[in-house]
C-alpha positions as CSV (number, residue, x, y, z in Angstrom):
1,M,186.3,-26.5,2.0
2,T,183.9,-29.0,0.5
3,A,180.9,-31.1,1.3
4,P,181.3,-34.6,2.6
5,L,181.5,-37.7,0.5
6,T,178.4,-39.6,1.4
7,S,176.2,-42.4,0.1
8,P,173.0,-43.9,1.4
9,A,174.6,-47.2,2.2
10,V,177.2,-45.7,4.5
11,H,174.7,-44.5,7.0
12,N,173.0,-47.9,7.4
13,A,175.9,-49.4,9.3
14,P,177.6,-47.3,12.0
15,P,181.4,-47.2,11.7
16,S,183.5,-49.2,14.2
17,T,185.3,-47.6,17.0
18,L,188.7,-48.4,15.4
19,R,187.6,-46.7,12.1
20,V,186.4,-43.6,14.0
21,A,189.7,-43.5,15.9
22,A,191.7,-43.9,12.7
23,V,189.8,-41.2,10.9
24,V,190.1,-38.8,13.8
25,A,193.9,-39.5,14.0
26,F,194.2,-38.9,10.3
27,Y,192.4,-35.6,10.5
28,I,194.5,-34.3,13.4
29,V,197.8,-35.4,11.9
30,T,197.1,-33.9,8.5
31,S,195.6,-30.7,9.9
32,I,198.6,-30.0,12.2
33,S,201.0,-31.0,9.4
34,M,199.4,-28.5,7.0
35,I,199.7,-25.6,9.5
36,M,203.3,-26.4,10.4
37,V,204.4,-26.8,6.8
38,N,202.6,-23.6,5.7
39,K,204.0,-21.6,8.6
40,A,207.6,-22.9,8.0
41,V,207.5,-22.0,4.3
42,L,206.0,-18.5,5.1
43,N,208.8,-17.9,7.6
44,H,211.3,-18.9,5.0
45,A,209.9,-16.7,2.2
46,R,207.4,-13.9,2.5
47,L,205.7,-14.8,-0.8
48,P,202.1,-15.6,0.3
49,L,200.4,-15.2,-3.1
50,F,202.9,-17.3,-5.1
51,F,202.9,-19.8,-2.2
52,L,199.1,-20.1,-2.3
53,W,198.9,-20.2,-6.1
54,G,201.5,-23.0,-6.2
55,Q,199.4,-25.1,-3.7
56,L,196.3,-24.6,-5.9
57,I,198.2,-25.7,-9.0
58,I,199.6,-28.8,-7.3
59,A,196.2,-29.9,-6.1
60,V,194.8,-29.5,-9.7
61,V,197.7,-31.5,-11.1
62,F,197.2,-34.3,-8.5
63,L,193.5,-34.5,-9.2
64,K,194.1,-34.6,-13.0
65,M,196.7,-37.4,-12.6
66,A,194.1,-39.3,-10.5
67,S,191.7,-38.8,-13.3
68,M,194.2,-40.1,-15.9
69,L,194.8,-43.2,-13.8
70,N,191.0,-43.8,-13.7
71,L,190.9,-43.3,-10.0
72,L,188.1,-40.7,-10.3
73,V,186.2,-39.0,-13.1
74,L,186.4,-35.2,-13.5
75,P,183.5,-33.8,-15.5
76,P,184.1,-31.3,-18.4
77,I,184.2,-27.6,-17.6
78,S,181.4,-25.4,-19.0
79,I,180.5,-21.7,-18.9
80,A,177.2,-22.5,-17.3
81,L,179.0,-24.4,-14.5
82,L,181.5,-21.7,-14.0
83,K,178.7,-19.2,-13.6
84,S,177.0,-21.4,-11.1
85,V,180.1,-21.8,-8.9
86,A,181.4,-18.2,-9.4
87,P,180.2,-17.0,-5.9
88,L,181.9,-19.9,-4.3
89,I,185.2,-19.4,-6.1
90,A,185.2,-15.6,-5.4
91,I,184.7,-16.2,-1.7
92,N,187.2,-19.0,-1.7
93,V,190.0,-16.9,-3.3
94,V,189.5,-14.0,-0.9
95,G,189.3,-16.4,2.1
96,L,192.5,-18.3,1.1
97,V,194.4,-15.0,0.6
98,M,193.2,-13.7,4.0
99,N,194.0,-17.1,5.7
100,T,197.5,-17.2,4.2
101,L,198.2,-13.5,5.2
102,C,196.9,-14.2,8.7
103,L,199.3,-17.2,9.2
104,Q,202.2,-15.2,7.7
105,N,201.8,-12.3,10.2
106,I,201.1,-14.2,13.4
107,D,202.5,-17.2,15.2
108,A,201.0,-20.7,14.6
109,V,200.2,-20.7,18.3
110,M,197.9,-17.7,17.8
111,Y,196.5,-18.8,14.5
112,Q,193.5,-20.7,15.8
113,V,192.7,-17.8,18.2
114,A,192.9,-15.3,15.4
115,R,190.4,-17.4,13.4
116,S,188.2,-18.4,16.3
117,L,185.4,-16.0,15.4
118,I,184.3,-18.3,12.5
119,L,181.6,-20.0,14.6
120,P,180.2,-16.8,16.2
121,I,180.1,-15.1,12.8
122,T,178.5,-18.1,11.2
123,V,175.8,-18.2,14.0
124,A,175.2,-14.5,13.7
125,M,174.7,-14.9,9.9
126,S,172.4,-17.9,10.2
127,P,169.1,-15.9,10.8
128,F,169.7,-13.9,7.6
129,M,171.2,-16.7,5.4
130,Q,169.0,-19.7,6.6
131,S,166.3,-18.1,8.8
132,Q,167.5,-20.0,11.8
133,R,166.7,-18.8,15.3
134,I,169.6,-18.3,17.7
135,T,168.8,-19.8,21.2
136,F,170.2,-18.3,24.4
137,K,172.4,-21.3,25.1
138,V,174.0,-21.0,21.6
139,F,174.4,-17.2,22.2
140,L,176.3,-18.0,25.5
141,C,178.6,-20.5,23.7
142,C,179.4,-17.9,21.0
143,A,180.0,-15.3,23.7
144,C,182.5,-17.7,25.4
145,I,184.4,-18.1,22.2
146,T,184.5,-14.4,21.6
147,A,185.8,-13.9,25.2
148,G,188.5,-16.4,24.5
149,F,189.4,-14.5,21.3
150,L,189.7,-11.2,23.3
151,V,191.7,-12.8,26.1
152,G,194.1,-14.4,23.6
153,I,194.6,-11.1,21.8
154,F,194.6,-8.5,24.5
155,G,195.6,-10.6,27.6
156,E,199.4,-10.1,27.1
157,S,201.0,-7.6,29.5
158,N,202.9,-6.3,26.4
159,F,200.7,-6.3,23.4
160,T,202.9,-8.3,20.9
161,V,200.3,-9.8,18.6
162,S,200.3,-8.4,15.0
163,T,197.3,-6.1,14.4
164,I,197.6,-6.9,10.7
165,G,197.6,-10.6,11.4
166,I,194.6,-10.4,13.6
167,T,192.7,-8.2,11.1
168,F,193.4,-10.8,8.4
169,G,192.3,-13.5,10.8
170,V,188.9,-11.8,11.4
171,L,188.4,-11.3,7.7
172,S,189.3,-14.9,7.1
173,S,186.7,-15.9,9.7
174,L,184.1,-13.8,7.9
175,T,184.9,-15.3,4.5
176,T,184.9,-18.8,5.9
177,A,181.5,-18.3,7.4
178,L,180.2,-17.0,4.1
179,H,181.8,-20.0,2.4
180,S,179.9,-22.4,4.6
181,F,176.6,-21.0,3.3
182,V,177.5,-20.6,-0.3
183,I,179.0,-24.1,-0.7
184,K,175.6,-25.7,0.0
185,N,174.2,-24.1,-3.1
186,S,177.3,-24.8,-5.2
187,F,177.3,-28.5,-4.2
188,Q,173.9,-28.9,-5.8
189,N,175.3,-28.0,-9.2
190,V,177.9,-30.8,-9.0
191,K,176.8,-34.0,-10.7
192,H,179.5,-36.7,-10.7
193,N,181.8,-37.3,-7.8
194,G,180.3,-34.6,-5.7
195,A,183.0,-33.4,-3.2
196,F,186.0,-34.3,-5.4
197,D,184.4,-32.3,-8.3
198,L,184.0,-29.3,-6.0
199,V,187.6,-29.6,-4.8
200,F,188.7,-29.7,-8.5
201,Y,186.6,-26.7,-9.4
202,N,187.6,-24.8,-6.3
203,N,191.3,-25.2,-6.9
204,L,191.3,-24.8,-10.7
205,F,189.2,-21.7,-10.9
206,S,190.8,-20.2,-7.8
207,A,194.2,-20.6,-9.4
208,I,192.9,-18.9,-12.6
209,F,191.4,-16.0,-10.7
210,L,194.4,-15.6,-8.5
211,A,196.9,-15.5,-11.3
212,P,196.5,-11.8,-12.3
213,I,197.0,-10.8,-8.7
214,L,200.5,-12.4,-8.7
215,V,201.8,-9.4,-10.5
216,L,201.7,-7.6,-7.1
217,E,204.3,-10.0,-5.8
218,V,206.6,-10.2,-8.8
219,P,209.1,-7.7,-7.4
220,A,209.3,-9.6,-4.1
221,M,209.8,-12.9,-6.0
222,A,212.5,-11.4,-8.1
223,S,214.3,-10.0,-5.0
224,F,213.9,-13.4,-3.2
225,V,215.5,-15.3,-6.2
226,T,218.3,-12.8,-6.6
227,H,219.3,-12.4,-3.0
228,S,218.5,-15.8,-1.5
229,G,220.0,-18.0,-4.3
230,W,218.9,-21.3,-5.8
231,P,219.1,-23.4,-2.6
232,A,216.5,-21.1,-0.9
233,V,214.3,-21.3,-4.0
234,K,214.5,-25.1,-4.0
235,V,213.4,-25.1,-0.3
236,F,210.5,-22.8,-1.2
237,L,209.4,-25.0,-4.2
238,F,209.7,-28.2,-2.1
239,G,207.7,-26.6,0.7
240,T,205.0,-25.5,-1.7
241,L,204.8,-29.1,-3.1
242,L,204.5,-30.4,0.4
243,A,201.9,-27.8,1.4
244,G,199.9,-28.5,-1.7
245,S,199.9,-32.3,-0.9
246,T,198.9,-31.8,2.7
247,G,196.2,-29.3,1.6
248,L,194.7,-32.0,-0.6
249,L,194.9,-34.5,2.2
250,I,193.1,-32.2,4.7
251,N,190.2,-32.1,2.2
252,L,190.0,-35.9,2.3
253,A,190.5,-35.9,6.1
254,G,187.7,-33.4,6.5
255,F,185.3,-35.5,4.3
256,L,186.1,-38.7,6.2
257,Q,185.7,-37.1,9.6
258,I,182.3,-35.5,8.8
259,K,181.2,-38.7,7.2
260,T,182.4,-41.1,9.9
261,T,182.0,-39.2,13.2
262,S,179.3,-37.2,15.0
263,P,179.3,-33.4,15.3
264,V,180.4,-33.8,18.9
265,T,183.3,-36.1,18.1
266,H,184.3,-33.7,15.3
267,T,184.4,-30.7,17.7
268,V,186.3,-32.7,20.4
269,S,188.9,-33.8,17.9
270,S,189.2,-30.2,16.7
271,A,189.9,-29.2,20.3
272,A,192.5,-32.0,20.7
273,R,194.1,-30.8,17.4
274,G,194.2,-27.3,18.8
275,V,196.1,-28.4,21.9
276,L,198.5,-30.6,19.9
277,Q,199.0,-27.8,17.4
278,T,200.1,-25.4,20.1
279,L,202.6,-28.0,21.4
280,A,203.9,-28.6,17.9
281,A,204.3,-24.9,17.2
282,R,206.5,-24.7,20.4
283,A,208.5,-27.9,19.6
284,I,209.0,-27.4,15.8
285,L,208.9,-23.6,15.3
286,G,210.1,-22.5,18.7
287,E,207.2,-20.2,19.3
288,A,206.3,-18.8,22.7
289,I,203.4,-20.1,24.7
290,T,202.3,-17.5,27.2
291,A,199.6,-17.7,29.9
292,A,197.3,-15.4,28.0
293,R,197.7,-17.4,24.8
294,C,196.9,-20.7,26.7
295,M,193.9,-19.1,28.3
296,G,192.6,-17.7,25.0
297,I,193.0,-21.1,23.3
298,A,191.4,-23.0,26.3
299,V,188.4,-20.6,26.5
300,T,187.7,-20.7,22.7
301,L,188.0,-24.5,22.6
302,F,185.7,-24.8,25.7
303,G,183.1,-22.6,24.0
304,S,183.3,-24.6,20.8
305,C,182.8,-27.9,22.6
306,M,179.9,-26.5,24.5
307,Y,178.3,-25.2,21.3
308,S,178.6,-28.7,19.8
309,Y,177.0,-30.3,22.9
310,V,174.2,-27.7,23.0
311,K,173.4,-28.1,19.3
312,S,173.4,-31.9,19.6
313,I,170.8,-31.7,22.4
314,E,168.7,-29.1,20.5
315,M,168.7,-31.3,17.3
316,A,167.7,-34.3,19.3
317,Q,164.9,-32.4,20.9
318,S,163.8,-31.1,17.5
319,R,163.7,-34.6,16.1
320,E,161.7,-35.9,19.1
321,Y,159.2,-33.0,18.7
322,T,158.8,-33.8,15.1
323,K,158.0,-37.5,15.9
324,V,155.5,-36.5,18.6
325,E,153.8,-34.0,16.3
326,G,153.7,-36.6,13.5
327,R,152.0,-39.1,15.8
328,G,149.5,-36.5,16.9
329,E,148.5,-35.8,13.4
330,G,148.2,-39.5,12.7
């Protein structure tokens, strides 16, 4: 959700193998935990908006407590700042809602397949948003990911995947792709702690903007409280607290992973997370793992890994070309 925490000194000394392994393990564990907790709570109570809003509030409270304990400094909120990050917040709110509705309507096993179009959509947008040229190899990688998406969705002999869930997944992929472009501009407006500030603004303003929409779910909340009883409400509240905590941890894990590892390592760890997440969904939630689902996950992960490999080569070639060109001018 946010940009990495970086400092010039960090890049001078490469991280140790143990540090990289620890960061990758932390990222995988927190990521899988977040998905499992979210899915378990959504299975328990179909209150996606209240559940999402509660997570945002919890994150804001934790960050505020950290500020009160002098663990970090949160800057004052201004109208000018709100205007500058408004596009980011708007896309963030829509994306979070789509993401939550997607997870509510499909199995956790299919969750990453439903949102696997993030990379192809991001690549398709890059010529318009950043004037970047799409190479043929990158196109093939994105085609592979798209093929995995189609296999995972339509490969079942009996089409059992929720159309609504897949639709929300595609919309979530679209908003996530837009978010990746908008966040770069928003990050330039943050002065103090950088990434932590952006996490704070994201959660605070998203909670404020989402609050009026909660009225749509008031009848469902009233029915849940009335018919399920206080024990079920306590489970929902505890699940929301746990989900908000893991959501904040995944932000930190993402920062550390991008800061510590290479793009290739990041993609490979994401692939490992995908496999472990599938096994966790089977073991914890009892979800079915069919041949089509496994094939869809495998193909999308293969395409993602190949994309990371291709981009790393292209970037290395670009840097080498720049050096040669510089020597020629000298």
